[in-house]
N, C-alpha and C positions, 0 to 999 in steps of 0.2 A: 642417240647411235645405235644400232643393233647388229652384230658380229657373230657369225656359226661359228664353228669349228666340226669339220667333218672330218673323224677318227677322233672324237672327242675321250673316247673309253680308252686312249691312250696313256700308257704310263708316263708319256714325255708333258701330258698336256699339265701337270702342278707348274714345270717349269715357266708355262706358257700365263698361266692364273699369277703368277707371282709378277710378273712382268705387266700385267694389266693392271693388277691393285696397286704396284710402285710407281708406273708412268701413266696414270690415269690422268693428268693435268695435260699430256701429249694425245692419249686417244682416250678421249670421255666415253666409255662405253655404258649405255643403258641398260642393253639386254644382250646375255651372252647365251648363247645356244648350242650345249652341248651334243653333236649328234653321234651316237654310234648303235649299232645292233647287238652290242656286246651289251645285254641289260646290267648283270653284274658288274659290271666292270666302269658300268657309264655311274651307276648308284652310287659306287666307293668314289670314284674320281670327282662326280657334280657335289658330294656330299663335302669333300675336301676343299672343292673349288668356293663355296659359299663359306666355309671357316675363314679361308684365307683372306677373301675379301671383307671380310666382317673385322677380321685380326687389323687388318689394314685402313681399316672406314671408308672402303669401297662404297660408294651407293646405289650401284648396279645389282640387278639380277642376275641369277643363274638359273637358267632350266635345263633339263636335259628333255632327251625325247630319240624314240630309234625311227621315228618319219622323218624324212630325209623332206618330204613336202613340208610339212610344218616346220622344221627346223631352219631353213633357209627362206622359207617365204618373208619378206619385208626386208631380208639382211641387206646392208650395208656393202658389207665384205664378206666371204666366205672363205675361210682357209683350209685347207685339204694337206689332211696329214698320214695317209694310210700307208697300207702294210697288207695287201692284198694277199692272203694262206699264211698269215703270222709269220711268229719265229719259225715254226717249223718249214716253212718254205725258204727263209734265210737259210734255216742250217742246210738246206739243200743246195742252195745256190752257193756256198761257201766251202762245199765238200767236193760232189761230183766233179767240177773242173780240174780238182787236183789230181783225178785218175789219169787223166789226159795230161799232164803236166803242164796246167797252166793254172792263173791265178783263181782261186776261189774266192771270190768276193760280190758283195749283193747289189755294186752300184756300176761296175764296171767290168770288163771281158764276158765271158757267158754268161755268170751269175747275172750282170748287169740286165743282159739282151732279155734273160728268163723273166725278171723282175717287169723289165720295161712292157713283154709282151702279156704278163699278165694284168697288169697294172693300167696300161692306155684304154682298152674300151670301159673299164670300170670307170675311170676318171671321168670320160667323154658323156658316160650316161649319167653319171652325177651333174657334169656341166650342165648338162641340157634340161636337167630338173631346175637348177640353179635359174638358166635363163628364163625359164617359164614363169618362176616365181617372182625374178626382178632382173630385166634385161639388162638396168643398170648397174648390180653388183659387180665388185671387182672380186675377182677369184685368185686367192692368194696359193702358188704350191710351192709346199714342201715336201712333197710327195717325191721319192727318187724312183727312177733318175731322174732328177729336175728338167736338164735340159729337153730330152725327148717328150717328157710329160708334157713340159709347157708349151713345144712347138706343136703339138698335137693340139691343146686347148686353143692355141691363137688362130693354125691353122681352120679349126672347123669356127672361127669366129667369135671367139670369145675375149671378155676382156679380162685377161689372164696377165701375172707377172710369177715369175718362179723367183724362189727364194733359198739360200744355202747359208749357211753359220759361218763358211770357211772362212770369209774375207772380215766378217766382226771379230770371229777369233784372234786374226792378225792384229787388226785396228789392237786390239785390248791389250795384246800380248807385248807388239810393238810400244805402246803407249805406258806399259809399265816399267819396260826396260830403259825408257827416254825419260822418266819420271813425267809426263803428260797428261794433261786430262783427253780420254779417249777421244772427243769431239774435235780435238785439236790435229789428227791424226789421219792423213789422207792418202789412201793408199792407190798407187798405178797398179788395178788389178785389171788382169786382161787373160784372156780363153773362153773353155767350154766349163758347165758344171764339172765340177770334179778333175778337170784339168787348167789350171792356172797358174799365173807368177805375179807373183809382184814385184814390178820391173821399176817401183819409186815407192818410199816414202817421204811422204812430203808434210811439211808442217803449217797447219792453218787453212789449208785447202789445195787445189788442184794446181792454182798458180803458185805456190808457197814453195820455198828450195828443199831439193831433195837430199835426206839425210841417211839413205841407205847406204851409203858405203861407209860410212862411221857406224851406223848400228850395226853392220855384220863386221867390222874391225876389232869393234870393242864386246860383242856379243854374240860374234857367231858360233861359237862351241855351244853356246846355250842354245839358240835356234837350229842348230842341226839336230842335235841332239834329240828336240821335240820334234823333229822330221825323221828321226831314223838314216839319215842320210851324212855325207861325211862332209864334215868341213870344208875340206877341200873342192868338194863339188858347187858348193854353195859359193866360195869366192871365185872360181873358173868362171860361174853362170853371171855372177854379179848380181843375183836378182835371189827370190826366195822362191822354191816352188811350192804347191800345196803338199801337203800329205800324200796323196795320191798322185804324185807323180812319182812314188818310190815305186809302185806297180811296172811303172814303163822304165825305169831307170835302173831298178835293182827287180826286174823280175824275178830272175832263178832263184837269188837269194831268201826273195820271200816264199817262193812257192815251197823251198826246203823248209822255211819257219813253219809256212802254215801246218806242212804234212804233222809236225814234231809235237804240236801244241792245241790244247780245245781250241773250236771255232770258235768266232767273238758272238755266234749268235747262241750257240752254248753258255756264255759268261753272261749273255744280254739276258737270255731266260730265267737263269737262275736270280740275275738281278730284281726281273720286273716280280718274279715271285715273292720276293722280298720287299719290293716297292709297295705292291699291293698288302701285302702283312701289314705295313708301317701305315698305310693311308686309310687302312679299316679302324685306325684307333680314333676314335671322336675327342681324344684330347688335341690330335694334330692339327694345326693351323698355320703350318708353313711349311715349305717343301725342305725335304729332309735332305741331309748331305750324301745320302747314297745317290741322288740323283744328278749328282753334277758327273758320274762316274756311268752312267746311261747313256749319254752322245747330247749331241743338239746345245752344248754351249753358248750361251748369249743370245740363242734361237729366240725367245720371248722379246730382248729388246729390238733385235732384227725386225720381227715384224710387228712391234707396235709403232716401229720408224717407218715402215713400210706402208701400212695402213692407215698411219697420221698423212701421210705425200698423199696418199692417193686420193683420200676423203678431203682433203683439203681444210688439215686441223693443224697443220704445221708439220713435223717433222724435220727431219736434216734436207738442204736442198740435194745433196749429192748421194747416191748410195749403191751399191753394187746388188745387181740384179740380174735376172735371165730376161733376155727380149729379143728383139728381134733384131737383126745385125742392120739393116738396113745404109748399107755402105759403111759401116764403123770400121770393120774389117776386108778391103778390098779384095782379096784372093778369096774371099767366102761369097756364097749366095744372098741376097738381101733377105732371104726366110731362114737362116739358117738364125739358129739362136744363139747368142753369145752370152759369158758372163761378162761383165763389165761394169764402170763406174756409170750413174746416169743421172740426167737430172728428174726428180719426179714431180712432175707436171698436173699433179692434180689430176681432174679429169682426163686430160691429156695423156696422161698416163708417163710412163718414164720416155726420156731420150738421151742415147748412149752419148758419151762426152767423145770427143776425138781421140784418137788413141794414133801417137806415133807408128810410124813402119816398123814391121816387127822384123828382128833377125829371122832369119829361116827357120832356126834351131827352132826355135816355139811355131812359128808358121806353119812349117812343115807337119808337125803331128798336130795341131790343130784343125788342118785341113783333112788329113788324113781320119781324124777321128769323127771328122763331122760328116764325113762320106759315109762312114760305119751307121751314123745317126741316122741319116737319110734313109741308111736301107732297115737298120733297126725298127722306125716309125711304120717302113711300107709292110715290115711283116706283121707289126702290131695291130696295124689297120685290115691288112688283108691276108693274114695267115698265109700258112703253105709250108712245105716242108722245105723247098728251094729256096724260100727268101730268107728264112731262118738261115738256113747253110750258106746263101751270098752275105748277109749281114757280120758272119762270123768269119767267113774268109778274109772279109774287109776289114777286121778289128787288128791293129796294129799289135797288137797282145797274142794275137792267134796267127792269121794269114798263113797256114799252110794246111793243104788240102786232106789230109789223113786225120790231122787234130780238127777239123772244121767238120767233116764229116762223121767222128766219133762222138764231137761234141753236142752235133744238132740230134743224133741218134740220144744222148743221155739227156738233153733237155726235153726233150716229147716226152720222153719216159718218163721224166720226175715232173712234169706240169701238166699231163695229161686231163686231170680233173679242172683246172684253169681256166684250158684254150678249148673253147667249142669247136674249133676246126680238127685239132688232133686227132 
C-alpha cells in the first residue's frame, strides 16, 4: 500500500508518523511519501520519520519529494494537510478581524473565510494532479476549513472525505472519564466541521445505552473547564458542544480575551521553531512531548482508522467524517457537507448514520452556517469583492453590513498575494 502526505513538511507530521508506526497492523503501509516544496523542513521531517519507523520496527519505506506528480503516482490514498501562506497568514487571520470587533480565528468568521479563499484553489489543483496519477485514490482532507474544502473536492468529482480530530478527542476524553477502552465509546456527534455537538455518549456502539446524563452529572465541571464554557450551559443544553461553539456562545467575551493576549498563531510559530530544532537531533526517534501542545491530538489515529476503512483493510465500522448530507439532516440540501458518524464502506465511501430530528437550537445555527459556507465556496471558486461581502454578511458571527464592508476591505488587503483575482 502506498500513501502520500501532501504538506509532509508540517511540524504535525511526526504525530502522523507515530500513528502509522504504532498501528501498522491496521494500516500496512509499504511506501509512505512526504510531499512538500519546503526542502529544508522536508529533509528534517523525512529523516525523523525514518528513525521513528526504525525504532518501532515498521518495515515500510519513507521517501520525500517536492514533485507532487511523482509523490502521488500510484498512491492508494493521499492525505492533505496544507497551510497556504504558512503561520504568517494565520497570524493575520487571527488579528485583523479583531480590529472590526469580530473573532480572529483561522477556521471560522472572517479569518476562516480568508483561509478558505486562499486554500480551495490550491487544493483543487492538487486534487486534479492526484486524479491524473490515480483516479481511484482516496483523498483524505485534514486541511481547514475542512467542511468547505471537502465540499469543493466533492463537487469537483473527487473521491474525498474530510477529517477532523475534534470527535476522536472527545471520545478519548470521555473514555478516560468513564474508565473504558476508547473503542467502546460511540458519540452521537452531529453538525458541521467546527460546529458540532455531542448529543449522546453510547457504550458499545450506535445502539448502546446513552450515558451522557451520568457523564455530565459526575464530570460536568471538568468537561466545561476544558471547553472554557460554563457548567450551567452544558447542563441546560444536556449536550457537549465543541470548543469552537465558544466563538458563538461567548463571542464578545472571546474577542476581549483575544485582544489581551498573544495570538495562537504567535504561540504556534514559536513552538514550531523549537520543534524543528528538536527534529534536527539525529538521536531523536520518537515524537517529542512538545508536539502534544501543537494541536491535532489523536489526528494520526483518526487518519489510520479512516484510511484503513476506505481501503478495505479494517478500521472501525463507524467513524466521524465530513461528507455529503444526502438527506441525513433534512433541513439541509443533499450536497451540504456535514460532520457526523458514518459507516465506512470501503470503496463505496462513507454512509452517514441516521440522525434524530434536531432541536431548533442546533438546527438553526447549522442551517445558518451552511448558507455561509455556500457563499464562501462560491467566493473561493469565482472570486470577486461582492461575493466576499455576501459571505461575510451571511456569517452569524458578523451579520452587520458595516462590519461586513470593513472586513471585506481588510481581508482583501491582507490576502492580495494569495488571491489571483484581487
